[in-house]
N, C-alpha and C positions, 0 to 999 in steps of 0.2 A: 460909611463902611460898616459900622457896627450893626445898623439896621439891615444891611444886605446879608450879613453873616447870620443874623437871627431869623431871617425869613424862612418859613417852613419849606418853601419850594427850593431854596438854595441848599438847605440841609439835606433834603431828600435826593435831589439830583447830584449833589456833591458826594454824598456817601455812596451812591451807586457807581459813580465814576471812579472814586477812590478804591472801592472794593474790586472793580475790574482791573485797575492798574496793579493793585497789590497781588491779585491772583496771577497776573502775567509775570510779575517779578518773582513770585514763589515758583511758578512753572520754570522760569529760567534758572533760578538758584538751585532748587532742589531737583531739577530735571524730572518734574512730574507733569501730568496732563490733567490738572484740576479743571481748567477752563474747558478743555475738550470733553471731559467726563460730564461736567455740568450741562454743556450744550447737548450732549447725547441724551441725558435724562429729560431735558426740555423737549427735545424732538419726540421721544417716546410718549411723553404725556400728550403732546399735540396729536400724534398718530392715534392714540387711544380714543380721544374724543372725536376724531375724524372718521372712525369706523361706522359702518351702517349696521343698524340693529333692527330686527323685526320684533315689534312689541304688539301684543294684542290690546284691544280697546279696554277690556276689563282691567288690565294691569294699569293702564294710564288713569282710569277712573279711580282705582284703588289708591294709587300714589297721590293723586290730587286731593282725594278725600282725607287721606292720612295727613298730608301737609296742612290742610285746613284745620283739622282737629288739633294738631300740634300747636298751631298759631293761637287758636281759641284757648287751649289749655294754658299756654304760656301767659296770655293776658289775664286769664282768670286767676292763676296763681300769683301773678304780679300784683293784681288788685287786692288779693287777700293779705299779702305781706305789706303792701304799702299802707293799708288801713291800720295795721298794727303799729307801724312806725309813726303814723300821724298821731295816734292816741298817745304814744310815748312822748312825743314832742309837744303835746298840749301844755299850755301854761298851768302852773300849780294852782291858780286861783279859780279855775273853772268849777270847782266843787263848792265854792263859796257862793251860795245862791239864796241865803236868807240871813237876816240879822234883825236885832231889836234896836230901834232908834226912838228915844224919848217915850218909851213905854208902848210903842206900837211895833208889831212884827211885820216886816216887809219881806216879800219874796220876789225874785226876778230871774231872768235868764240872760244868757250872753248871745250876742250877735257878732259873727265874724265878718269883718269887712276887709278883704285882702288879708293882710297879716296882723291886723289889730282887732282886739275884742272890745265890745262896748256892752254895758249892761242895758237891758231894755225890759219892757213889759212888767213894770213895777206894780205889785198888788199889796194892799194893806190888809193885815189879818189881826184878829183879836189874839193877844198873846196867851190868854187863858184857854180859849176853846179851839184855836187854830181855824177859825171861821173867817171867810172873806167879809170885810166890812162893807155894808151897804149904807150909803149916805152917812158915813162916819160912825155907824152904830153896828154892834154885833147882833146878829139875828138870834143867837142862842141865849146869851146872858144879858143882853140889852144894854151893855156898857156903851156910853157915848164917848168918842175920842175927839178932842178939840185940836190936837197937835199933829194933824196929818201933813206930811211934807209933800211938796210937789216934785215932779220928775227930775227937774234940773238940780234941786237940792239933794235928792237921793243919789243922783249920779256923782255929785261932788263928794258926798259922805262915803259912798262905796269906793270911789277912786282913792280917797284918802286912806282908807283902811287897807286897800290892796297895796298901794305904794309904800306904806309904812309897815306892812306885814302885821297888822293889828287884828286880824280876823282869826276865828277858830278854824283850825284845819281838820 
């Protein structure tokens, strides 16, 4: 019985029937014509839309074009505001894209897969010159780095700093 009373169809049809019954009771008690007046208004609305109108072709084209422009404008404005909302809801760590691990500067970016972000595209840099390391060596100062981490270890280190909020904001 509870499911029947919570059903949207039951609620919709039940309220319509109850409102008609209450209007009939009010008509009897207060000696008014609410239901008759409502029925007259509905008839006038139906008669208004039943009339025949003569409309020129240019007016129909103008109306169609205006409706199309309104729809395009609506979706354009919606996309503008939805992009702002997405940027507001972005996680706080997306600006954390570089860090120094064991004397080597690493830079990366994030990839969004559904609702989760993953760090990707790790690149090792010389911390002195901010130059990409080629074969573990800086092209500018010639420093050789022996402690370059692989991608899986970098993902763990970055994830640890994000989870524990240990990175510079």
